[in-house]
C-alpha positions as CSV (number, residue, x, y, z in Angstrom):
1,M,-17.1,-9.1,21.1
2,A,-18.3,-9.6,17.7
3,D,-15.2,-10.3,16.2
4,I,-14.7,-13.1,18.9
5,T,-18.4,-14.6,17.9
6,Q,-17.5,-14.3,14.2
7,A,-14.1,-16.3,14.9
8,M,-15.8,-19.0,16.9
9,A,-18.5,-19.2,14.6
10,A,-15.7,-19.6,11.8
11,N,-13.8,-22.6,13.6
12,F,-17.0,-24.2,14.2
13,T,-17.9,-24.4,10.6
14,K,-15.0,-25.3,9.9
15,E,-14.8,-28.4,12.4
16,R,-18.1,-29.3,11.1
17,S,-17.1,-29.6,7.4
18,D,-14.3,-31.6,8.5
19,V,-16.5,-33.8,10.7
20,L,-19.1,-34.0,7.6
21,V,-16.5,-35.0,4.8
22,A,-15.1,-37.6,7.3
23,A,-18.6,-39.3,8.0
24,G,-19.4,-39.3,4.3
25,V,-15.9,-40.8,3.2
26,I,-16.9,-43.6,6.1
27,V,-20.3,-43.8,4.8
28,I,-19.2,-44.6,1.2
29,V,-16.9,-47.2,2.7
30,M,-19.6,-49.0,4.6
31,M,-22.2,-49.0,1.5
32,L,-19.5,-51.8,0.3
33,I,-20.6,-53.9,3.0
34,I,-24.1,-52.8,4.0
35,P,-27.3,-53.2,2.2
36,L,-29.0,-50.1,1.5
37,P,-32.9,-49.7,0.9
38,T,-34.1,-48.5,-2.4
39,V,-35.0,-45.3,-1.1
40,L,-31.5,-44.6,0.0
41,L,-30.4,-46.1,-2.8
42,D,-32.4,-43.6,-5.2
43,L,-31.0,-40.4,-2.7
44,F,-27.6,-41.4,-3.1
45,Q,-27.8,-41.7,-7.0
46,A,-29.7,-38.5,-7.1
47,F,-26.9,-36.7,-5.2
48,N,-24.1,-38.9,-7.3
49,L,-25.6,-36.9,-10.5
50,I,-25.8,-33.4,-8.9
51,S,-22.5,-33.6,-7.6
52,T,-20.7,-34.7,-10.8
53,L,-22.9,-31.8,-12.4
54,L,-21.4,-29.3,-9.8
55,I,-18.2,-30.6,-10.5
56,M,-18.4,-30.5,-14.4
57,L,-19.7,-26.4,-13.8
58,I,-17.2,-25.7,-11.5
59,V,-14.5,-26.8,-13.7
60,L,-16.2,-24.9,-16.5
61,Y,-16.1,-21.5,-14.6
62,T,-12.6,-22.1,-13.2
63,S,-10.2,-20.0,-14.7
64,R,-6.8,-21.8,-13.4
65,A,-6.4,-25.3,-12.6
66,L,-5.1,-24.5,-9.2
67,D,-8.1,-22.8,-8.2
68,F,-9.9,-26.4,-8.2
69,S,-6.5,-28.1,-6.0
70,I,-9.0,-30.5,-4.7
71,F,-10.1,-32.3,-8.1
72,P,-7.7,-34.9,-8.0
73,T,-9.1,-36.0,-4.4
74,I,-12.6,-35.3,-5.7
75,L,-11.6,-37.9,-8.5
76,L,-11.1,-40.7,-5.9
77,I,-13.8,-40.2,-3.7
78,S,-16.3,-39.6,-6.7
79,T,-14.8,-43.2,-8.0
80,V,-15.2,-44.8,-4.8
81,F,-18.8,-43.4,-4.4
82,S,-19.6,-44.7,-7.7
83,L,-18.4,-47.9,-6.9
84,A,-20.6,-48.4,-3.9
85,L,-23.6,-47.6,-5.4
86,N,-22.7,-49.9,-8.0
87,V,-22.3,-52.9,-5.5
88,S,-25.3,-51.6,-3.7
89,S,-27.8,-51.6,-6.8
90,T,-26.2,-55.3,-7.9
91,R,-27.3,-56.5,-4.4
92,L,-30.7,-55.3,-4.7
93,I,-31.4,-56.2,-8.1
94,L,-30.1,-59.7,-7.5
95,A,-31.9,-59.9,-4.3
96,Q,-35.2,-58.6,-5.7
97,G,-35.4,-59.3,-9.1
98,A,-38.7,-58.3,-10.5
99,D,-40.0,-56.8,-7.3
100,F,-36.6,-54.3,-7.0
101,D,-38.5,-50.7,-7.0
102,G,-35.3,-48.4,-7.4
103,R,-37.3,-45.5,-9.5
104,L,-34.0,-44.1,-11.0
105,V,-32.6,-47.5,-12.2
106,R,-35.8,-48.5,-13.8
107,S,-36.5,-44.7,-15.0
108,F,-33.0,-44.9,-17.1
109,G,-34.2,-48.3,-17.9
110,R,-37.1,-47.1,-19.9
111,F,-37.1,-43.2,-20.4
112,V,-33.6,-43.0,-21.3
113,V,-34.0,-46.0,-24.0
114,G,-37.3,-44.8,-25.3
115,T,-39.1,-47.9,-25.5
116,E,-39.9,-51.3,-24.1
117,G,-39.8,-55.2,-24.9
118,T,-37.4,-56.7,-26.7
119,E,-36.8,-53.7,-28.8
120,G,-36.0,-51.4,-26.1
121,L,-33.6,-54.1,-24.7
122,V,-31.5,-54.1,-27.9
123,I,-31.5,-49.9,-28.0
124,G,-30.5,-49.8,-24.6
125,V,-27.5,-52.6,-25.1
126,V,-26.6,-50.1,-27.8
127,I,-26.5,-47.3,-26.0
128,Y,-24.6,-48.4,-23.1
129,I,-22.0,-49.8,-25.7
130,I,-21.9,-46.3,-27.3
131,V,-21.6,-44.5,-24.2
132,I,-18.9,-46.9,-23.1
133,A,-17.3,-46.6,-26.2
134,V,-17.0,-43.1,-26.0
135,Q,-16.1,-42.6,-22.4
136,F,-13.3,-45.4,-22.5
137,L,-11.9,-44.9,-26.1
138,V,-12.2,-41.2,-26.5
139,I,-12.5,-39.3,-23.2
140,T,-10.8,-41.1,-20.9
141,K,-7.9,-42.2,-23.2
142,G,-7.4,-38.5,-24.2
143,A,-7.5,-37.1,-20.7
144,T,-4.9,-39.8,-19.3
145,R,-2.7,-39.0,-22.2
146,V,-3.0,-35.1,-21.8
147,A,-2.4,-35.8,-17.9
148,E,0.7,-37.7,-18.5
149,V,2.2,-35.1,-20.7
150,A,1.0,-32.3,-18.8
151,A,2.9,-33.6,-15.7
152,R,6.2,-34.5,-17.5
153,F,6.2,-31.2,-19.1
154,T,5.3,-29.3,-15.6
155,L,8.0,-30.8,-14.0
156,D,10.8,-30.5,-17.0
157,A,9.9,-26.6,-17.1
158,M,10.3,-26.1,-13.5
159,P,14.0,-25.1,-13.2
160,G,13.4,-22.8,-16.3
161,K,10.4,-20.9,-14.2
162,Q,12.0,-20.7,-11.1
163,M,15.1,-19.2,-12.5
164,A,13.2,-16.8,-14.4
165,I,11.3,-15.8,-10.9
166,D,14.8,-15.4,-9.5
167,S,15.7,-13.0,-12.5
168,E,12.5,-10.8,-11.8
169,Y,12.8,-10.9,-8.1
170,S,17.0,-10.0,-8.7
171,S,15.8,-7.3,-11.2
172,G,13.3,-5.4,-9.1
173,L,10.1,-6.7,-11.2
174,L,8.8,-8.6,-8.2
175,S,9.1,-8.1,-4.3
176,E,10.2,-10.8,-2.0
177,T,6.4,-11.5,-1.1
178,E,5.9,-12.0,-4.9
179,A,8.6,-13.8,-5.4
180,S,7.6,-16.0,-2.8
181,Q,3.9,-16.5,-3.8
182,R,5.2,-17.3,-7.4
183,K,7.4,-20.2,-6.3
184,R,4.7,-21.6,-4.0
185,D,2.2,-21.1,-7.0
186,L,4.7,-23.1,-9.2
187,Q,5.2,-25.6,-7.1
188,R,1.5,-26.3,-6.4
189,E,1.0,-26.4,-10.1
190,A,3.4,-29.2,-10.5
191,D,1.9,-31.2,-7.5
192,F,-1.4,-30.7,-9.1
193,Y,-0.3,-32.0,-12.6
194,G,1.7,-35.0,-11.0
195,A,-1.7,-35.8,-9.0
196,M,-3.8,-35.6,-12.0
197,D,-1.6,-38.0,-13.8
198,G,-2.2,-40.6,-11.1
199,A,-6.0,-39.5,-10.7
200,S,-6.8,-39.8,-14.4
201,K,-6.3,-43.8,-13.9
202,F,-9.1,-43.7,-11.4
203,V,-11.6,-42.7,-14.0
204,Q,-9.8,-45.1,-16.4
205,G,-10.5,-47.9,-13.9
206,N,-14.1,-46.9,-13.2
207,V,-15.0,-47.1,-16.8
208,T,-13.7,-50.4,-16.9
209,V,-14.9,-51.9,-13.5
210,G,-18.3,-50.4,-14.9
211,I,-18.2,-52.6,-17.8
212,L,-17.1,-55.9,-15.9
213,I,-20.0,-54.9,-13.7
214,T,-22.3,-54.8,-16.4
215,V,-21.4,-57.8,-17.6
216,I,-21.4,-59.9,-14.3
217,N,-25.0,-58.1,-13.8
218,I,-26.6,-59.8,-16.7
219,I,-24.8,-63.4,-16.0
220,G,-25.6,-63.2,-12.5
221,G,-29.0,-62.1,-12.9
222,M,-30.0,-64.9,-15.5
223,I,-28.4,-67.6,-12.7
224,V,-30.3,-66.3,-10.1
225,G,-33.6,-65.7,-11.9
226,L,-33.7,-68.9,-13.8
227,T,-32.3,-71.2,-10.9
228,L,-33.0,-69.3,-7.5
229,H,-36.4,-67.4,-8.3
230,G,-37.6,-69.9,-10.8
231,E,-38.4,-67.2,-13.3
232,S,-39.0,-68.1,-17.1
233,L,-36.4,-67.0,-19.6
234,E,-38.4,-64.3,-21.1
235,V,-39.2,-62.8,-17.4
236,A,-35.5,-63.1,-16.4
237,V,-34.2,-61.3,-19.8
238,N,-36.6,-58.4,-19.5
239,T,-36.2,-57.9,-15.6
240,Y,-32.5,-58.2,-15.2
241,I,-31.2,-57.0,-18.4
242,S,-33.6,-53.9,-18.5
243,L,-32.6,-53.2,-14.7
244,T,-28.7,-53.8,-15.7
245,I,-28.9,-51.4,-18.3
246,G,-30.9,-48.9,-16.1
247,D,-28.2,-49.2,-13.6
248,G,-25.1,-49.2,-16.1
249,L,-26.8,-45.8,-17.7
250,I,-27.3,-43.9,-14.3
251,S,-23.8,-45.1,-13.1
252,Q,-22.0,-44.3,-16.3
253,F,-23.5,-41.0,-16.9
254,P,-22.1,-39.5,-14.1
255,A,-18.6,-41.3,-14.7
256,L,-19.0,-39.7,-18.4
257,L,-19.2,-36.0,-16.6
258,V,-16.4,-36.5,-14.2
259,S,-14.2,-37.8,-17.4
260,T,-15.1,-35.0,-19.3
261,A,-14.3,-32.6,-16.3
262,T,-11.0,-34.3,-16.2
263,G,-10.6,-34.0,-20.0
264,I,-11.4,-30.1,-19.6
265,I,-9.3,-29.3,-16.6
266,V,-5.9,-30.7,-18.3
267,T,-6.3,-29.4,-21.5
268,R,-6.8,-25.8,-20.1
269,S,-3.2,-25.0,-19.1
270,V,-2.9,-21.6,-20.9
271,S,-6.4,-20.4,-20.2
272,E,-6.5,-16.8,-19.0
273,A,-10.3,-16.7,-18.1
274,T,-13.2,-19.1,-17.8
275,F,-14.0,-21.3,-20.5
276,G,-17.0,-19.3,-21.3
277,K,-15.2,-16.1,-21.5
278,D,-12.5,-17.6,-23.4
279,L,-14.8,-19.2,-26.0
280,T,-16.7,-16.1,-26.3
281,S,-13.2,-14.1,-26.8
282,Q,-11.7,-16.2,-29.2
283,F,-15.0,-17.1,-31.4
284,S,-15.7,-13.5,-31.9
285,R,-12.3,-12.4,-33.2
286,Q,-12.8,-12.4,-36.9
287,G,-16.1,-11.7,-38.9
288,K,-14.8,-13.1,-42.1
289,I,-15.2,-17.0,-40.8
290,Y,-18.9,-16.5,-40.0
291,W,-19.4,-15.0,-43.8
292,I,-17.9,-18.2,-45.2
293,S,-20.0,-20.3,-43.0
294,A,-23.1,-18.3,-44.2
295,I,-22.2,-18.8,-48.2
296,F,-21.7,-22.5,-47.2
297,L,-25.0,-23.0,-45.3
298,L,-26.7,-20.9,-47.9
299,V,-25.6,-23.2,-50.8
300,L,-26.5,-26.3,-49.0
301,A,-29.8,-25.0,-48.6
302,F,-30.4,-24.9,-52.3
303,L,-29.2,-28.4,-53.0
304,P,-32.0,-30.8,-53.3
305,G,-33.1,-32.8,-50.5
306,F,-31.4,-30.7,-47.7
307,P,-33.7,-29.2,-44.6
308,W,-33.7,-25.8,-46.4
309,Y,-36.0,-24.6,-43.5
310,I,-33.2,-25.5,-41.1
311,L,-29.9,-24.3,-43.1
312,L,-31.3,-21.5,-44.4
313,P,-32.2,-19.9,-40.9
314,M,-28.6,-21.0,-39.7
315,A,-26.9,-19.0,-42.5
316,I,-28.7,-15.9,-41.6
317,A,-27.9,-16.2,-38.2
318,S,-24.3,-16.6,-39.2
319,G,-24.4,-13.7,-41.9
320,Y,-25.8,-11.2,-39.0
321,L,-23.0,-12.5,-36.7
322,A,-20.5,-11.7,-39.1
323,F,-22.1,-8.3,-39.9
324,I,-21.9,-7.3,-36.0
325,L,-18.2,-8.7,-35.7
326,S,-16.6,-6.9,-39.0
327,K,-18.5,-3.7,-37.6
328,N,-16.7,-4.0,-34.9
329,E,-13.3,-4.6,-36.5
330,I,-13.8,-1.7,-38.6
331,V,-14.4,0.6,-35.5
332,K,-11.6,-0.8,-33.6
333,D,-9.3,-0.3,-36.9
334,R,-10.6,3.4,-37.3
335,S,-9.7,4.1,-33.8
336,N,-6.2,2.5,-33.8
337,Q,-5.5,4.7,-36.8
338,A,-6.8,7.7,-35.1
339,A,-4.4,6.8,-32.1
340,K,-1.6,6.6,-34.5
341,A,-2.2,9.9,-36.1
342,R,-2.1,11.4,-32.7
343,G,1.1,9.3,-31.7
344,G,-0.7,7.6,-29.1
345,Q,-1.1,4.4,-28.4
346,T,-3.4,1.8,-30.5
347,T,-4.7,0.0,-27.6
348,E,-8.7,-0.9,-27.3
349,A,-9.2,1.1,-24.4
350,P,-7.2,4.3,-23.6
351,Q,-5.3,3.8,-20.5
352,E,-4.9,6.6,-18.0
353,I,-1.4,8.0,-17.4
354,S,-0.1,8.8,-13.7
355,P,0.0,12.4,-12.9
356,I,3.5,11.5,-11.6
357,A,6.5,9.3,-13.3
358,P,8.1,6.9,-11.1
359,L,12.0,6.6,-11.0
360,D,13.2,3.5,-9.9
361,P,15.4,3.8,-6.4
362,I,18.2,1.8,-8.0
363,S,18.7,0.6,-11.9
364,L,21.6,-0.8,-13.8
365,E,20.9,0.0,-17.4
366,L,23.2,-2.4,-20.0
367,G,24.5,-2.1,-23.4
368,Y,23.0,-4.6,-25.9
369,G,26.6,-6.2,-26.0
370,L,26.1,-7.1,-22.3
371,I,22.7,-8.5,-22.0
372,S,24.3,-11.9,-21.7
373,L,25.3,-11.2,-18.3
374,V,21.6,-11.4,-17.3
375,D,20.7,-14.0,-19.6
376,K,18.7,-17.0,-18.1
377,E,20.1,-19.4,-20.6
378,K,23.6,-18.5,-19.9
379,G,23.5,-18.7,-15.8
380,A,22.4,-15.3,-15.3
381,E,25.8,-14.8,-12.9
382,L,25.2,-11.1,-12.7
383,L,21.6,-11.6,-11.1
384,E,22.6,-13.9,-8.1
385,R,25.4,-11.1,-7.5
386,I,22.9,-8.7,-7.1
387,T,20.7,-10.7,-5.0
388,K,24.1,-11.2,-2.9
389,I,24.7,-7.6,-2.9
390,R,21.7,-6.6,-1.6
391,R,21.9,-9.0,1.4
392,E,25.4,-8.0,2.4
393,S,24.5,-4.4,2.3
394,A,21.5,-5.2,4.6
395,L,24.1,-6.9,6.9
396,D,27.2,-4.6,6.5
397,L,25.1,-1.1,6.5
398,G,21.9,-2.0,8.2
399,L,20.1,-0.8,5.0
400,V,17.6,-2.6,3.1
401,V,18.6,-1.9,-0.7
402,P,15.3,-1.4,-2.7
403,R,14.8,-3.5,-5.7
404,I,17.6,-2.8,-8.3
405,R,15.9,-2.8,-12.0
406,I,18.1,-4.3,-14.8
407,I,17.2,-2.2,-17.9
408,D,18.7,-3.0,-21.5
409,N,19.3,0.8,-22.6
410,M,19.9,1.5,-26.5
411,R,21.6,4.6,-26.3
412,L,24.7,3.0,-24.3
413,D,27.6,1.6,-26.0
414,P,27.4,-2.1,-26.5
415,A,30.0,-2.8,-23.8
416,E,29.0,0.2,-21.5
417,Y,26.9,0.2,-18.5
418,C,25.6,2.9,-16.2
419,L,24.4,2.5,-12.6
420,K,21.5,5.3,-11.8
421,I,19.8,6.0,-8.4
422,R,16.5,7.5,-8.9
423,G,16.8,8.0,-12.4
424,V,20.5,10.3,-11.8
425,E,23.7,8.7,-13.2
426,V,26.2,7.7,-10.2
427,G,28.5,5.5,-12.2
428,K,29.6,3.9,-15.3
429,G,31.5,1.9,-16.9
430,T,32.8,-0.2,-20.1
431,L,33.6,-3.9,-20.2
432,R,35.3,-6.3,-22.8
433,M,33.4,-9.2,-22.7
434,G,35.6,-12.5,-22.9
435,M,38.5,-10.4,-21.1
436,Y,39.5,-10.0,-17.7
437,L,40.3,-6.7,-15.7
438,S,43.7,-7.1,-13.9
439,I,44.7,-4.8,-11.2
440,N,48.0,-4.3,-9.8
441,P,46.8,-3.8,-5.5
442,G,50.5,-2.4,-5.2
443,G,53.9,-3.9,-4.7
444,V,53.7,-6.1,-8.1
445,Q,56.6,-5.0,-10.4
446,S,56.1,-7.7,-13.3
447,D,54.3,-6.2,-16.2
448,I,51.0,-8.1,-17.9
449,P,50.5,-7.9,-21.8
450,G,46.9,-6.0,-22.4
451,E,45.1,-3.0,-23.0
452,R,45.3,-0.2,-20.6
453,T,42.2,1.0,-18.5
454,T,41.2,2.1,-15.1
455,D,38.9,0.2,-12.7
456,P,35.5,1.8,-12.3
457,A,34.9,0.9,-9.0
458,F,38.2,2.7,-7.2
459,G,39.5,4.4,-10.1
460,L,42.8,1.9,-9.8
461,P,45.3,1.7,-13.1
462,A,44.2,-1.4,-14.5
463,K,44.7,-3.9,-17.9
464,W,42.2,-5.7,-20.1
465,I,43.9,-9.3,-20.1
466,N,43.0,-12.8,-22.2
467,E,42.5,-15.9,-20.8
468,E,45.9,-16.7,-21.5
469,N,47.4,-14.5,-19.3
470,R,44.9,-15.0,-16.5
471,D,46.6,-17.1,-14.7
472,R,50.0,-15.8,-15.5
473,A,48.6,-12.4,-13.6
474,E,47.0,-14.4,-10.5
475,R,50.6,-16.0,-9.9
476,E,52.2,-12.5,-9.9
477,G,49.9,-11.1,-7.3
478,F,47.7,-9.3,-9.6
479,T,43.6,-9.2,-8.5
480,V,42.1,-10.8,-11.8
481,V,38.4,-10.2,-11.9
482,D,35.8,-10.9,-14.8
483,P,32.8,-8.6,-16.4
484,P,30.2,-9.8,-13.8
485,S,32.2,-9.1,-10.7
486,I,33.3,-5.5,-12.0
487,I,29.6,-4.6,-12.3
488,A,28.9,-6.3,-8.8
489,T,32.2,-4.6,-7.1
490,H,31.4,-1.3,-8.7
491,L,27.5,-1.3,-7.5
492,T,28.5,-2.6,-4.1
493,E,31.1,0.8,-4.0
494,L,28.3,3.0,-5.1
495,I,25.8,1.8,-2.6
496,K,28.2,2.3,0.3
497,R,28.9,5.9,-1.5
498,H,25.6,6.8,-1.8
499,A,23.6,4.8,1.0
500,S,22.5,8.5,2.6
501,E,20.7,9.1,-0.7
502,I,19.0,5.8,-0.9
503,L,17.5,6.1,2.8
504,G,14.1,8.0,2.1
505,R,11.8,8.9,4.6
506,Q,9.7,6.1,3.6
507,E,12.1,3.6,4.3
508,V,12.7,5.2,7.5
509,K,8.7,4.8,8.0
510,A,9.1,1.1,7.2
511,I,12.1,0.4,9.6
512,L,10.3,2.4,12.5
513,D,7.1,0.3,11.6
514,T,9.3,-3.0,11.6
515,L,11.2,-2.0,14.9
516,K,7.9,-1.2,16.8
517,K,6.4,-4.8,17.0
518,D,9.6,-5.9,19.1
519,Y,10.7,-2.4,20.7
520,P,7.3,-0.4,20.8
521,A,8.7,1.9,24.1
522,V,11.5,3.1,22.4
523,V,9.9,3.7,18.9
524,D,6.9,5.6,20.5
525,E,9.3,7.7,22.8
526,V,11.7,8.9,19.8
527,Q,8.6,9.4,17.4
528,G,7.0,11.5,20.6
529,I,9.8,13.9,20.4
530,L,11.5,14.1,16.6
531,G,9.6,13.6,13.5
532,I,10.4,11.1,10.9
533,G,12.5,13.5,9.0
534,D,14.6,14.3,11.9
535,V,15.5,10.7,12.4
536,Q,16.2,10.1,8.6
537,K,18.6,13.2,8.5
538,V,20.6,11.5,11.9
539,L,20.7,8.1,9.6
540,Q,21.9,9.7,6.6
541,S,24.6,11.1,8.6
542,L,25.7,8.1,9.9
543,L,25.6,6.2,6.5
544,R,27.4,9.1,5.1
545,E,30.3,8.2,7.1
546,Q,29.6,4.5,6.2
547,V,28.8,3.7,10.1
548,S,26.2,0.8,10.2
549,I,22.5,1.6,11.3
550,R,21.9,-1.9,11.7
551,N,21.7,-1.3,15.7
552,M,18.6,0.8,15.4
553,V,17.8,0.2,18.7
554,S,21.0,2.0,20.5
555,I,20.5,4.6,17.8
556,L,16.8,5.1,18.8
557,E,17.6,5.3,22.7
558,S,20.5,7.8,22.1
559,L,18.0,10.1,20.2
560,A,15.7,9.4,22.8
561,D,18.2,10.6,25.7
562,Y,19.5,13.9,23.8
563,G,16.3,14.5,21.7
564,K,14.6,16.3,24.6
565,L,17.4,18.7,24.9
566,T,17.9,20.3,21.2
567,K,16.8,19.4,17.7
568,D,20.0,19.9,16.2
569,I,21.1,17.2,13.8
570,G,24.6,17.2,14.2
571,Y,24.6,17.0,17.6
572,L,22.2,14.2,17.7
573,T,24.4,12.5,15.0
574,E,27.6,12.7,17.3
575,K,25.1,11.2,20.3
576,A,24.1,8.2,18.1
577,R,27.8,7.6,17.0
578,Q,28.5,7.4,20.6
579,G,25.9,5.2,21.0
580,L,27.3,2.9,18.6
581,A,31.0,3.5,20.0
582,R,31.9,-0.4,20.6
583,Q,30.7,-0.9,16.9
584,I,32.5,2.1,15.4
585,T,35.6,1.5,17.2
586,L,36.1,-2.2,17.1
587,N,36.3,-1.9,13.2
588,Y,39.8,0.1,13.0
589,V,41.6,-1.7,15.8
590,D,44.3,-4.3,15.4
591,E,44.4,-7.8,16.6
592,E,46.0,-6.5,19.7
593,K,43.0,-4.1,20.4
594,V,45.4,-1.1,19.6
595,L,43.8,1.9,17.8
596,H,46.7,3.7,15.7
597,V,45.4,7.2,15.1
598,I,46.5,10.5,13.6
599,T,45.9,13.6,16.2
600,M,45.6,17.4,15.6
601,N,47.6,20.0,17.3
602,P,45.3,21.5,20.2
603,T,45.8,24.9,18.6
604,L,44.6,24.0,15.3
605,E,41.6,22.4,16.8
606,Q,40.7,25.8,18.5
607,Q,41.5,27.3,15.2
608,I,39.0,24.9,13.4
609,L,36.5,25.3,16.1
610,D,36.4,29.5,16.5
611,S,36.0,29.1,12.6
612,K,32.7,27.6,12.5
613,V,29.9,28.8,10.7
614,E,26.2,27.6,11.0
615,T,24.8,26.8,7.4
616,A,21.3,25.2,6.3
617,K,23.3,22.2,5.6
618,G,25.0,22.1,8.8
619,P,28.4,23.5,10.5
620,I,31.1,24.1,8.2
621,T,34.8,25.4,8.9
622,G,35.4,29.3,7.6
623,L,39.2,29.3,7.9
624,E,40.9,31.8,5.5
625,P,42.2,30.7,2.6
626,D,45.7,30.5,2.9
627,V,45.4,28.7,6.4
628,H,42.8,26.3,5.0
629,R,45.2,25.5,2.0
630,R,48.0,24.9,4.7
631,Y,45.7,23.1,6.8
632,I,44.7,20.7,3.8
633,N,48.1,20.0,2.9
634,S,49.1,19.3,6.4
635,V,46.2,16.5,6.3
636,L,47.2,14.9,3.1
637,N,51.2,14.8,3.6
638,T,50.4,13.1,7.0
639,V,47.9,10.8,6.0
640,K,50.4,9.8,3.0
641,N,53.1,9.3,5.6
642,V,50.9,6.9,7.6
643,Q,49.7,5.3,4.8
644,E,53.5,4.4,3.7
645,Q,54.0,3.1,7.0
646,G,51.3,0.4,6.5
647,Y,48.8,2.0,8.5
648,F,44.9,2.9,8.1
649,P,44.7,7.0,8.2
650,L,42.4,7.9,11.1
651,I,42.2,10.9,12.7
652,L,41.1,11.3,16.4
653,T,39.8,14.9,17.5
654,Q,37.6,16.4,20.4
655,E,34.0,16.0,20.2
656,A,33.1,19.2,19.0
657,V,35.9,19.5,16.4
658,R,35.2,16.2,14.5
659,P,32.4,17.0,12.0
660,L,33.9,20.2,11.3
661,V,37.0,18.1,10.3
662,K,35.2,15.5,8.3
663,E,32.9,18.5,6.6
664,S,36.3,20.0,5.7
665,T,38.1,16.9,4.4
666,K,35.9,15.3,2.6
667,R,36.5,16.6,-0.8
668,D,40.1,16.0,-0.9
669,I,40.0,12.9,1.0
670,P,36.3,11.4,1.0
671,D,36.9,8.4,2.4
672,L,38.9,9.6,5.2
673,V,37.9,8.3,9.0
674,V,37.4,10.9,11.8
675,L,36.6,9.7,15.3
676,S,36.0,11.9,18.4
677,V,37.5,10.7,22.0
678,P,34.3,9.9,23.5
679,E,33.6,7.1,20.5
680,I,36.9,5.3,22.4
681,I,35.9,2.5,24.4
682,D,37.7,1.5,27.6
683,N,39.4,-1.3,26.5
684,I,41.1,0.0,23.7
685,R,44.8,1.4,23.6
686,V,45.2,4.4,21.5
687,E,48.7,4.8,19.8
688,G,49.6,8.3,18.0
689,L,51.3,7.8,14.7
690,A,51.3,11.3,13.6
691,E,50.1,15.2,14.7
692,I,48.6,17.1,12.1
693,T,49.6,20.8,12.3
694,L,50.2,24.2,10.4
């Protein structure tokens, strides 16, 4: 109930603020038409003063320009408000003449000028001209120019900054959320400086119109006073020029604050903190500059005619400040030297070291000769490939691959790269920059001149060829790939082979939490039966045989059905595979929905099943060494014969034997596919190609 009340109050406050802003804008526009009494004029002029002062203070206490993103709109509203006040005050001054009783206008005309009479009028005119000149020729003109340059350079730098964000995201330095936020901030920054480029013209126009209004007020006031009110020349001059100067000063003073705030906000593009913090930090870095200023002030104090009573205290204060800053620098230098002597950091403040040194889930280390592959100025093609690999892995395996961090490793050879999973090397290769890898897919009889090597992804014989032989190799049927494609292909294969190692408990927890939003019933049921570790082991077993876990709902439903009967991971894995039967089987059928398989002799199947031995890592075969050797040789020969016939080797066995056959052949034929009979769906026709027998 309290939350509902707070939400209603927040909505009411938000709606009320919108209504107040809309009403305020309407009032400002109406002020140009409807005459105001002097009391309201004083109120609005006082509000104009305090509001511009608040704008100035907000700018000084803002660390980033985007934190005050409504500033361009505020400039427009404040400009229109100031002009409306000018029109209202002009109307009252011309209508009432000497009877005008606007307190703020008369106070600025007397107090700011400092004297009355003809002398006060001259001083007031001079002060007004100086204020206008400073604002128009210095502050406003400079702020307008800075806004133009900032807008142009911000827009020109956007593609490079966006590419840098993509690079950091691909290398794993940024998460997807952080990258999206950085891009939104970048777009907002470009929009802000683009808006400031136009909004600065409001300030410039306000100053110009202020000059015009002042001239019109003086001329119009003299005409009205001399002709309509029948006043003498002296009275008209004292009245209208004095009131015009007061009105001009009270309108230009807020405009001066706003134009100064405009200049500050567009000149602080490289700021990292508020203006006060930056000022303190950057003016207190070196003590020697204050020693020099102290000596200079001391010399001036003893020169004839100079005010020593002012310069001498300033010299003492500057010397004291120099002494304090120099003392701090000495302490800082000593602490850094002590840290160097201990082999530690030389930072100003000691940093706590985490008790755990985290490892990157996946990292790609490059020799310095391969840095150009991730250089943003040269296209950074590899970064785009890595982003696609992560996306394709999520679609093919159902596994969201963690961010892949790219590191330059000086310990590697210049042309060498290394792939690691949690800090452990799983793959390595050497590239020839500027050359291409030519791979014979099989059946190509011709030969291409080049340096013999091996394809790092699949271990196939290959050659490094130059650009001149690339077209010839492609025409003759060779597979030709460039260095970025080599790394990308190698990385893709390693992710497939080691997908089960990438999937940890934390990743499983994230999958279940995400799935629970749409399928809470099945997730709650599975979590009530099995722990996260059990679910992880089943998923790892599926990934180990290249079975996609994208259809998590079917997997969890199978675990919920059979998890009540047993906690045996092997049994649950087989049932999960059967729940994915259609997905698994359709990967291996031909266009006519025929599944070509290798069967096993029933006697051999039973012999394998009888030799089953349970271990901590699951069941394994315990065949006699001689029998095991003949069994593996038979599998190898059968698989070779099937491949020579042009078919994909796939073994079909009983459900209980399938995991034993897969486990016993993974060392000799790691990519061999083994299916069980319950995994074959009804509308598939099975055709046997060969039989494995002893």
